[in-house]
N, C-alpha and C positions, 0 to 999 in steps of 0.2 A: 713322299707321303704316296701311300697308295691311292688308288681311285675313288674308292668308297669314301676314305676319310675326306678326300678332297672335296668331293661331292656336298658330303655334309657341311664342312666348314663353307662352300660358297652359297648353301640354303641359310644357313645362320647369319653369315654377313648380309644377304638380301634381307633377311628377316629383321636385321637391327636397321636397316635402311627404311625398310616398312615401318617399323615401330616408331623411328624418329620423326615420321611424317614427310621425310623427303620425297617420297613417291608423288604423294599429293600435293605438296608445297610447289615442286616444279614442274606439275602438270604430265609426270613421267618422262621429262624432257631428259634423254639418256645422255646427250652432249654436255647438259648443264650440271647433271649429277657428277659426270666424270670430271669436267672442270673443276668442280668444288672439290673433289677427292684430290687432284693433283695440287691444288692450293693449301689444301691439308697438310699433304706430303711435304710441300716446299716449307710449309710453316714448321713442321717436326724437324726438318733437317736444319732449320736457321739459328740463328743467334738465340732465340726466343723458344726453342724447342723444348726443353726443359720445362719451362715456364708453361707452354701450351699443354704439354702432356699433363702435368699436375692439374691444370684448370679443366681440362676435358674429362680427365680421368675422374675428378671429384664431381662433375656434372653427371656423368654417366652411372657413376656410384649412387649419386642420390634419387636419380630417375629409378633405377633398378629397385633401390629400397622403398620409392614411393609407391612403384608399382605393386611390390610384394605386400606392402602393407594394405592398400587398396583391394588385393585379392583376398588377403586374409579375413579382412573385415566384411567381404561380401560374402565368403564362405560361412561366416558365423551368424548372418542376419537370418531370421526366421522368415518363412515363407509368407508372403503377404496376400494370399489369396488368388482366387482364379480370374478376378476381375468383375463377377456377377453378384450384385449385391446378395447378403445373406448366406453366401457360400465361401469356404476355405478350401486350401490347397490340401490334397491327399498326402 
């Protein structure tokens, strides 16, 4: 993998961690996050790995779909105004 693709991949993976709330939930504790990732890798390599993949993939898919739906709904809402009485958004 070339350097540019690797950099993009790392940025996207970091974005997923942020999107999942891991940074806030852990107080940005890198040791805790790394330990959780190691636990996840262990689960994926274990006897129940295929089950974990299915469950986690389903959760991820549902979250992405929910986010896309919320984004689409937000984009179709009309402006609500400027906050000043008697004025509307331009």
